[in-house]
N, CA, C, O and the ligand as a Tripos MOL2 file, in Angstrom:
@<TRIPOS>MOLECULE
protein
  225   223    57     0     0
PROTEIN
NO_CHARGES

@<TRIPOS>ATOM
      1 N         110.9420   82.2330   97.2450 N.3       1 MET1
      2 CA        112.1120   83.0010   96.8010 C.3       1 MET1
      3 C         112.9100   82.0180   95.8470 C.2       1 MET1
      4 O         113.1900   80.8840   96.2340 O.2       1 MET1
      5 N         113.2360   82.4350   94.7070 N.am      2 PRO2
      6 CA        114.0200   81.6170   93.7240 C.3       2 PRO2
      7 C         115.3320   81.3710   94.3720 C.2       2 PRO2
      8 O         115.9610   82.2600   94.9460 O.2       2 PRO2
      9 N         115.7600   80.0380   94.2550 N.am      3 ALA3
     10 CA        117.0980   79.7150   94.8450 C.3       3 ALA3
     11 C         118.2740   79.9140   93.8670 C.2       3 ALA3
     12 O         119.4330   80.0690   94.2520 O.2       3 ALA3
     13 N         117.8990   79.8990   92.5950 N.am      4 HIS4
     14 CA        118.9800   80.0530   91.5770 C.3       4 HIS4
     15 C         119.5920   81.4210   91.3970 C.2       4 HIS4
     16 O         120.6880   81.5680   90.8550 O.2       4 HIS4
     17 N         118.8910   82.3850   91.8450 N.am      5 GLU5
     18 CA        119.3660   83.7470   91.6510 C.3       5 GLU5
     19 C         120.5850   84.1070   92.6110 C.2       5 GLU5
     20 O         120.7370   83.5960   93.7210 O.2       5 GLU5
     21 N         121.3950   85.0080   92.0680 N.am      6 GLU6
     22 CA        122.4930   85.4310   92.9660 C.3       6 GLU6
     23 C         122.0130   86.1100   94.1900 C.2       6 GLU6
     24 O         120.9980   86.8060   94.1740 O.2       6 GLU6
     25 N         122.7010   85.9240   95.2130 N.am      7 PRO7
     26 CA        122.3120   86.6870   96.4220 C.3       7 PRO7
     27 C         122.4590   88.1580   96.2560 C.2       7 PRO7
     28 O         123.3720   88.6150   95.5670 O.2       7 PRO7
     29 N         121.6120   88.9020   96.8500 N.am      8 LEU8
     30 CA        121.7960   90.2940   96.7130 C.3       8 LEU8
     31 C         122.2320   90.7930   98.0530 C.2       8 LEU8
     32 O         121.9520   90.2070   99.0990 O.2       8 LEU8
     33 N         122.9360   91.9090   97.9840 N.am      9 ASN9
     34 CA        123.3310   92.6060   99.1830 C.3       9 ASN9
     35 C         122.0630   93.2280   99.7770 C.2       9 ASN9
     36 O         121.1560   93.6000   99.0330 O.2       9 ASN9
     37 N         121.9900   93.3470  101.1110 N.am     10 PRO10
     38 CA        120.8140   93.9400  101.7340 C.3      10 PRO10
     39 C         120.2630   95.2450  101.1620 C.2      10 PRO10
     40 O         119.0620   95.5170  101.1850 O.2      10 PRO10
     41 N         121.2340   96.0600  100.6310 N.am     11 GLY11
     42 CA        120.8760   97.2190  100.1670 C.3      11 GLY11
     43 C         120.4080   97.1000   98.5850 C.2      11 GLY11
     44 O         119.8830   98.0750   98.0470 O.2      11 GLY11
     45 N         120.5760   96.1190   98.0100 N.am     12 ASP12
     46 CA        120.1830   96.0510   96.6970 C.3      12 ASP12
     47 C         118.7030   95.7630   96.4440 C.2      12 ASP12
     48 O         118.0760   94.9620   97.1370 O.2      12 ASP12
     49 N         118.1930   96.4100   95.4760 N.am     13 GLN13
     50 CA        116.6580   96.3050   95.1140 C.3      13 GLN13
     51 C         116.5250   95.3980   93.9290 C.2      13 GLN13
     52 O         115.4260   94.8820   93.7280 O.2      13 GLN13
     53 N         117.4660   95.1640   93.1720 N.am     14 ALA14
     54 CA        117.4080   94.4950   91.8710 C.3      14 ALA14
     55 C         118.7240   93.8660   91.4750 C.2      14 ALA14
     56 O         119.7610   94.3410   91.9380 O.2      14 ALA14
     57 N         118.7580   92.9260   90.7290 N.am     15 LEU15
     58 CA        120.0710   92.3000   90.1640 C.3      15 LEU15
     59 C         120.6460   93.2500   89.3520 C.2      15 LEU15
     60 O         119.9760   94.0290   88.6750 O.2      15 LEU15
     61 N         121.9990   93.2280   89.3820 N.am     16 ALA16
     62 CA        122.8620   94.1540   88.4850 C.3      16 ALA16
     63 C         122.5270   93.8060   87.0560 C.2      16 ALA16
     64 O         122.5800   92.6470   86.6460 O.2      16 ALA16
     65 N         122.2030   94.7750   86.3510 N.am     17 GLY17
     66 CA        121.9290   94.6110   84.7770 C.3      17 GLY17
     67 C         120.4610   94.4380   84.5750 C.2      17 GLY17
     68 O         120.0320   94.2320   83.4400 O.2      17 GLY17
     69 N         119.6430   94.5100   85.6310 N.am     18 THR18
     70 CA        118.2670   94.4400   85.4580 C.3      18 THR18
     71 C         117.6940   95.7710   84.8560 C.2      18 THR18
     72 O         117.9230   96.8500   85.4030 O.2      18 THR18
     73 N         116.9500   95.6640   83.7260 N.am     19 PRO19
     74 CA        116.4610   96.8270   83.0050 C.3      19 PRO19
     75 C         115.5840   97.5650   84.0740 C.2      19 PRO19
     76 O         114.8010   96.9910   84.8320 O.2      19 PRO19
     77 N         115.8290   98.9690   84.0330 N.am     20 GLY20
     78 CA        115.1820   99.8710   84.8670 C.3      20 GLY20
     79 C         115.8290  100.0190   86.2880 C.2      20 GLY20
     80 O         115.2520  100.6340   87.1840 O.2      20 GLY20
     81 N         116.9990   99.4530   86.4450 N.am     21 SER21
     82 CA        117.7650   99.6210   87.6340 C.3      21 SER21
     83 C         119.0640  100.1360   87.4310 C.2      21 SER21
     84 O         119.5230  100.1010   86.2890 O.2      21 SER21
     85 N         119.7460  100.6210   88.3820 N.am     22 GLY22
     86 CA        121.0070  101.1430   88.3170 C.3      22 GLY22
     87 C         121.7620  101.1990   89.5710 C.2      22 GLY22
     88 O         121.2070  100.9700   90.6460 O.2      22 GLY22
     89 N         123.0680  101.5090   89.4740 N.am     23 GLU23
     90 CA        123.8050  101.5350   90.6180 C.3      23 GLU23
     91 C         123.6320  102.9000   91.3050 C.2      23 GLU23
     92 O         123.5020  103.9390   90.6570 O.2      23 GLU23
     93 N         123.6350  102.8500   92.6300 N.am     24 ASN24
     94 CA        123.7150  104.0860   93.4360 C.3      24 ASN24
     95 C         124.7440  104.0090   94.5430 C.2      24 ASN24
     96 O         125.0910  102.9020   94.9550 O.2      24 ASN24
     97 N         125.1910  104.9870   94.9880 N.am     25 LEU25
     98 CA        126.0410  104.9450   96.2030 C.3      25 LEU25
     99 C         125.3770  104.3920   97.3750 C.2      25 LEU25
    100 O         124.2340  104.7720   97.6310 O.2      25 LEU25
    101 N         125.9780  103.5130   98.1360 N.am     26 CYS26
    102 CA        125.2930  103.0290   99.2470 C.3      26 CYS26
    103 C         124.9430  104.1060  100.3100 C.2      26 CYS26
    104 O         125.8000  104.8940  100.7110 O.2      26 CYS26
    105 N         123.7760  104.1180  100.7140 N.am     27 PRO27
    106 CA        123.2960  105.1990  101.5560 C.3      27 PRO27
    107 C         123.8570  105.0390  102.9570 C.2      27 PRO27
    108 O         123.8330  105.9790  103.7520 O.2      27 PRO27
    109 N         124.3680  103.8370  103.2650 N.am     28 ASP28
    110 CA        124.9590  103.7150  104.5960 C.3      28 ASP28
    111 C         126.3300  104.0770  104.6800 C.2      28 ASP28
    112 O         126.6810  104.8090  105.6060 O.2      28 ASP28
    113 N         127.3120  103.5920  103.6870 N.am     29 CYS29
    114 CA        128.5910  103.9930  103.7770 C.3      29 CYS29
    115 C         129.0690  105.0140  102.8350 C.2      29 CYS29
    116 O         130.2300  105.4210  102.7870 O.2      29 CYS29
    117 N         128.0440  105.4220  102.0500 N.am     30 HIS30
    118 CA        128.2440  106.6670  101.0280 C.3      30 HIS30
    119 C         129.3790  106.2710  100.1340 C.2      30 HIS30
    120 O         130.2050  107.1280   99.8170 O.2      30 HIS30
    121 N         129.4890  104.9850   99.6830 N.am     31 GLY31
    122 CA        130.3970  104.5940   98.6500 C.3      31 GLY31
    123 C         131.6870  104.2030   99.1320 C.2      31 GLY31
    124 O         132.5020  103.7590   98.3230 O.2      31 GLY31
    125 N         132.0050  104.3180  100.4490 N.am     32 SER32
    126 CA        133.2020  103.8060  100.8690 C.3      32 SER32
    127 C         133.3830  102.3060  101.0960 C.2      32 SER32
    128 O         134.4950  101.7790  101.1130 O.2      32 SER32
    129 N         132.2790  101.6710  101.2640 N.am     33 GLY33
    130 CA        132.2790  100.2500  101.4560 C.3      33 GLY33
    131 C         132.5550   99.7550  102.8540 C.2      33 GLY33
    132 O         132.4740   98.5630  103.1510 O.2      33 GLY33
    133 N         132.8880  100.7200  103.7130 N.am     34 MET34
    134 CA        133.2690  100.4410  105.0710 C.3      34 MET34
    135 C         132.3060  101.1990  105.9340 C.2      34 MET34
    136 O         131.8990  102.3140  105.6060 O.2      34 MET34
    137 N         131.9380  100.5840  107.0520 N.am     35 CYS35
    138 CA        130.8750  101.2410  107.9900 C.3      35 CYS35
    139 C         131.4490  100.8770  109.3860 C.2      35 CYS35
    140 O         131.5320   99.6970  109.7280 O.2      35 CYS35
    141 N         131.8250  101.8400  110.1450 N.am     36 ASN36
    142 CA        132.4490  101.5470  111.4780 C.3      36 ASN36
    143 C         133.5530  100.7020  111.4840 C.2      36 ASN36
    144 O         133.6330   99.8280  112.3470 O.2      36 ASN36
    145 N         134.5190  100.8600  110.5390 N.am     37 ASP37
    146 CA        135.7130  100.0890  110.4240 C.3      37 ASP37
    147 C         135.4700   98.6910  110.1990 C.2      37 ASP37
    148 O         136.2630   97.8400  110.6020 O.2      37 ASP37
    149 N         134.3510   98.3890  109.5380 N.am     38 ALA38
    150 CA        133.9560   97.0140  109.1050 C.3      38 ALA38
    151 C         133.3310   97.0730  107.7770 C.2      38 ALA38
    152 O         132.6880   98.0680  107.4420 O.2      38 ALA38
    153 N         133.4980   95.9850  106.9440 N.am     39 PRO39
    154 CA        132.7720   96.0910  105.6760 C.3      39 PRO39
    155 C         131.3320   96.3260  105.8450 C.2      39 PRO39
    156 O         130.6890   95.8080  106.7580 O.2      39 PRO39
    157 N         130.7960   97.1640  104.9020 N.am     40 CYS40
    158 CA        129.4600   97.6380  105.1950 C.3      40 CYS40
    159 C         128.5450   96.4470  104.6740 C.2      40 CYS40
    160 O         128.7230   95.8920  103.5900 O.2      40 CYS40
    161 N         127.5630   96.1310  105.5630 N.am     41 THR41
    162 CA        126.7710   95.0360  105.3240 C.3      41 THR41
    163 C         125.5430   95.3910  104.3100 C.2      41 THR41
    164 O         124.9260   94.4940  103.7360 O.2      41 THR41
    165 N         125.2770   96.5990  104.1580 N.am     42 THR42
    166 CA        124.2400   97.0360  103.3230 C.3      42 THR42
    167 C         124.6650   96.7370  101.8090 C.2      42 THR42
    168 O         123.8870   96.2080  101.0160 O.2      42 THR42
    169 N         125.8410   97.0850  101.5110 N.am     43 CYS43
    170 CA        126.2840   96.9400  100.0640 C.3      43 CYS43
    171 C         127.1900   95.7740  100.0380 C.2      43 CYS43
    172 O         127.6460   95.4440   98.9440 O.2      43 CYS43
    173 N         127.5020   95.1280  101.0610 N.am     44 GLY44
    174 CA        128.6130   93.9400  100.9470 C.3      44 GLY44
    175 C         129.9180   94.5160  100.8090 C.2      44 GLY44
    176 O         130.7950   93.7750  100.3640 O.2      44 GLY44
    177 N         130.2290   95.7450  101.1160 N.am     45 GLY45
    178 CA        131.3860   96.1560  100.9660 C.3      45 GLY45
    179 C         131.9000   96.8100   99.5880 C.2      45 GLY45
    180 O         133.0360   97.2430   99.3960 O.2      45 GLY45
    181 N         130.8860   96.7960   98.7100 N.am     46 THR46
    182 CA        131.0770   97.3450   97.3850 C.3      46 THR46
    183 C         131.0100   98.8990   97.3280 C.2      46 THR46
    184 O         131.6040   99.5480   96.4670 O.2      46 THR46
    185 N         130.2600   99.4370   98.2880 N.am     47 GLY47
    186 CA        130.0520  100.9150   98.2250 C.3      47 GLY47
    187 C         128.8990  101.2900   97.3290 C.2      47 GLY47
    188 O         128.5290  102.4580   97.2070 O.2      47 GLY47
    189 N         128.3680  100.3230   96.7350 N.am     48 LYS48
    190 CA        127.3120  100.5800   95.7300 C.3      48 LYS48
    191 C         126.1410   99.6230   95.9650 C.2      48 LYS48
    192 O         126.3540   98.4900   96.3960 O.2      48 LYS48
    193 N         124.8820  100.0690   95.6810 N.am     49 VAL49
    194 CA        123.7650   99.3190   95.7500 C.3      49 VAL49
    195 C         122.9790   99.3930   94.4070 C.2      49 VAL49
    196 O         123.1340  100.3550   93.6550 O.2      49 VAL49
    197 N         122.1670   98.4090   94.1240 N.am     50 ILE50
    198 CA        121.3720   98.4160   92.8660 C.3      50 ILE50
    199 C         120.0100   98.8470   93.1650 C.2      50 ILE50
    200 O         119.3050   98.1230   93.8680 O.2      50 ILE50
    201 N         119.5660   99.9520   92.7040 N.am     51 GLU51
    202 CA        118.2420  100.4520   92.8800 C.3      51 GLU51
    203 C         117.4050  100.6100   91.6610 C.2      51 GLU51
    204 O         117.9000  100.9470   90.5850 O.2      51 GLU51
    205 N         116.0610  100.3540   91.8350 N.am     52 GLY52
    206 CA        115.2130  100.5390   90.7410 C.3      52 GLY52
    207 C         115.1210  102.0310   90.3940 C.2      52 GLY52
    208 O         115.2130  102.8840   91.2760 O.2      52 GLY52
    209 N         114.9360  102.3470   89.0690 N.am     53 ILE53
    210 CA        114.8080  103.6760   88.5690 C.3      53 ILE53
    211 C         113.4050  103.8410   88.0420 C.2      53 ILE53
    212 O         112.8850  102.9610   87.3570 O.2      53 ILE53
    213 N         112.7790  104.9810   88.3610 N.am     54 GLY54
    214 CA        111.5270  105.3290   87.7050 C.3      54 GLY54
    215 C         110.3900  104.6310   88.3690 C.2      54 GLY54
    216 O         109.5140  104.1100   87.6780 O.2      54 GLY54
    217 N         110.3540  104.5930   89.6580 N.am     55 GLY55
    218 CA        109.2410  103.9460   90.4000 C.3      55 GLY55
    219 C         109.3830  102.4290   90.3980 C.2      55 GLY55
    220 O         110.3820  101.8570   89.9610 O.2      55 GLY55
    221 N         108.3600  101.8360   90.8960 N.am     56 GLY56
    222 CA        108.4880  100.2690   91.0230 C.3      56 GLY56
    223 C         108.3700   99.7990   92.3740 C.2      56 GLY56
    224 O         108.4510   98.5950   92.6190 O.2      56 GLY56
    225 ZN        127.5530  100.2060  102.0360 Zn       57 ZN57
@<TRIPOS>BOND
     1     1     2 1
     2     2     3 1
     3     3     4 2
     4     3     5 am
     5     5     6 1
     6     6     7 1
     7     7     8 2
     8     7     9 am
     9     9    10 1
    10    10    11 1
    11    11    12 2
    12    11    13 am
    13    13    14 1
    14    14    15 1
    15    15    16 2
    16    15    17 am
    17    17    18 1
    18    18    19 1
    19    19    20 2
    20    19    21 am
    21    21    22 1
    22    22    23 1
    23    23    24 2
    24    23    25 am
    25    25    26 1
    26    26    27 1
    27    27    28 2
    28    27    29 am
    29    29    30 1
    30    30    31 1
    31    31    32 2
    32    31    33 am
    33    33    34 1
    34    34    35 1
    35    35    36 2
    36    35    37 am
    37    37    38 1
    38    38    39 1
    39    39    40 2
    40    39    41 am
    41    41    42 1
    42    42    43 1
    43    43    44 2
    44    43    45 am
    45    45    46 1
    46    46    47 1
    47    47    48 2
    48    47    49 am
    49    49    50 1
    50    50    51 1
    51    51    52 2
    52    51    53 am
    53    53    54 1
    54    54    55 1
    55    55    56 2
    56    55    57 am
    57    57    58 1
    58    58    59 1
    59    59    60 2
    60    59    61 am
    61    61    62 1
    62    62    63 1
    63    63    64 2
    64    63    65 am
    65    65    66 1
    66    66    67 1
    67    67    68 2
    68    67    69 am
    69    69    70 1
    70    70    71 1
    71    71    72 2
    72    71    73 am
    73    73    74 1
    74    74    75 1
    75    75    76 2
    76    75    77 am
    77    77    78 1
    78    78    79 1
    79    79    80 2
    80    79    81 am
    81    81    82 1
    82    82    83 1
    83    83    84 2
    84    83    85 am
    85    85    86 1
    86    86    87 1
    87    87    88 2
    88    87    89 am
    89    89    90 1
    90    90    91 1
    91    91    92 2
    92    91    93 am
    93    93    94 1
    94    94    95 1
    95    95    96 2
    96    95    97 am
    97    97    98 1
    98    98    99 1
    99    99   100 2
   100    99   101 am
   101   101   102 1
   102   102   103 1
   103   103   104 2
   104   103   105 am
   105   105   106 1
   106   106   107 1
   107   107   108 2
   108   107   109 am
   109   109   110 1
   110   110   111 1
   111   111   112 2
   112   111   113 am
   113   113   114 1
   114   114   115 1
   115   115   116 2
   116   115   117 am
   117   117   118 1
   118   118   119 1
   119   119   120 2
   120   119   121 am
   121   121   122 1
   122   122   123 1
   123   123   124 2
   124   123   125 am
   125   125   126 1
   126   126   127 1
   127   127   128 2
   128   127   129 am
   129   129   130 1
   130   130   131 1
   131   131   132 2
   132   131   133 am
   133   133   134 1
   134   134   135 1
   135   135   136 2
   136   135   137 am
   137   137   138 1
   138   138   139 1
   139   139   140 2
   140   139   141 am
   141   141   142 1
   142   142   143 1
   143   143   144 2
   144   143   145 am
   145   145   146 1
   146   146   147 1
   147   147   148 2
   148   147   149 am
   149   149   150 1
   150   150   151 1
   151   151   152 2
   152   151   153 am
   153   153   154 1
   154   154   155 1
   155   155   156 2
   156   155   157 am
   157   157   158 1
   158   158   159 1
   159   159   160 2
   160   159   161 am
   161   161   162 1
   162   162   163 1
   163   163   164 2
   164   163   165 am
   165   165   166 1
   166   166   167 1
   167   167   168 2
   168   167   169 am
   169   169   170 1
   170   170   171 1
   171   171   172 2
   172   171   173 am
   173   173   174 1
   174   174   175 1
   175   175   176 2
   176   175   177 am
   177   177   178 1
   178   178   179 1
   179   179   180 2
   180   179   181 am
   181   181   182 1
   182   182   183 1
   183   183   184 2
   184   183   185 am
   185   185   186 1
   186   186   187 1
   187   187   188 2
   188   187   189 am
   189   189   190 1
   190   190   191 1
   191   191   192 2
   192   191   193 am
   193   193   194 1
   194   194   195 1
   195   195   196 2
   196   195   197 am
   197   197   198 1
   198   198   199 1
   199   199   200 2
   200   199   201 am
   201   201   202 1
   202   202   203 1
   203   203   204 2
   204   203   205 am
   205   205   206 1
   206   206   207 1
   207   207   208 2
   208   207   209 am
   209   209   210 1
   210   210   211 1
   211   211   212 2
   212   211   213 am
   213   213   214 1
   214   214   215 1
   215   215   216 2
   216   215   217 am
   217   217   218 1
   218   218   219 1
   219   219   220 2
   220   219   221 am
   221   221   222 1
   222   222   223 1
   223   223   224 2
@<TRIPOS>SUBSTRUCTURE
     1 MET1         2 RESIDUE 1 A MET
     2 PRO2         6 RESIDUE 1 A PRO
     3 ALA3        10 RESIDUE 1 A ALA
     4 HIS4        14 RESIDUE 1 A HIS
     5 GLU5        18 RESIDUE 1 A GLU
     6 GLU6        22 RESIDUE 1 A GLU
     7 PRO7        26 RESIDUE 1 A PRO
     8 LEU8        30 RESIDUE 1 A LEU
     9 ASN9        34 RESIDUE 1 A ASN
    10 PRO10       38 RESIDUE 1 A PRO
    11 GLY11       42 RESIDUE 1 A GLY
    12 ASP12       46 RESIDUE 1 A ASP
    13 GLN13       50 RESIDUE 1 A GLN
    14 ALA14       54 RESIDUE 1 A ALA
    15 LEU15       58 RESIDUE 1 A LEU
    16 ALA16       62 RESIDUE 1 A ALA
    17 GLY17       66 RESIDUE 1 A GLY
    18 THR18       70 RESIDUE 1 A THR
    19 PRO19       74 RESIDUE 1 A PRO
    20 GLY20       78 RESIDUE 1 A GLY
    21 SER21       82 RESIDUE 1 A SER
    22 GLY22       86 RESIDUE 1 A GLY
    23 GLU23       90 RESIDUE 1 A GLU
    24 ASN24       94 RESIDUE 1 A ASN
    25 LEU25       98 RESIDUE 1 A LEU
    26 CYS26      102 RESIDUE 1 A CYS
    27 PRO27      106 RESIDUE 1 A PRO
    28 ASP28      110 RESIDUE 1 A ASP
    29 CYS29      114 RESIDUE 1 A CYS
    30 HIS30      118 RESIDUE 1 A HIS
    31 GLY31      122 RESIDUE 1 A GLY
    32 SER32      126 RESIDUE 1 A SER
    33 GLY33      130 RESIDUE 1 A GLY
    34 MET34      134 RESIDUE 1 A MET
    35 CYS35      138 RESIDUE 1 A CYS
    36 ASN36      142 RESIDUE 1 A ASN
    37 ASP37      146 RESIDUE 1 A ASP
    38 ALA38      150 RESIDUE 1 A ALA
    39 PRO39      154 RESIDUE 1 A PRO
    40 CYS40      158 RESIDUE 1 A CYS
    41 THR41      162 RESIDUE 1 A THR
    42 THR42      166 RESIDUE 1 A THR
    43 CYS43      170 RESIDUE 1 A CYS
    44 GLY44      174 RESIDUE 1 A GLY
    45 GLY45      178 RESIDUE 1 A GLY
    46 THR46      182 RESIDUE 1 A THR
    47 GLY47      186 RESIDUE 1 A GLY
    48 LYS48      190 RESIDUE 1 A LYS
    49 VAL49      194 RESIDUE 1 A VAL
    50 ILE50      198 RESIDUE 1 A ILE
    51 GLU51      202 RESIDUE 1 A GLU
    52 GLY52      206 RESIDUE 1 A GLY
    53 ILE53      210 RESIDUE 1 A ILE
    54 GLY54      214 RESIDUE 1 A GLY
    55 GLY55      218 RESIDUE 1 A GLY
    56 GLY56      222 RESIDUE 1 A GLY
    57 ZN57       225 GROUP 0 **** ****
């Protein structure tokens, strides 16, 4: 695993800005950024995850 890349949230599938990827609402917190009164760990509290588009 490359060490120079920015850490991804667990729900991210690609770095932000990666061609062929895009933001989606976090499937765990549904965009709220909170899960069970705590910051969502899937999206890191952002409410969004980066997912690949069009297969991959
Ligand atoms: Zn989330």
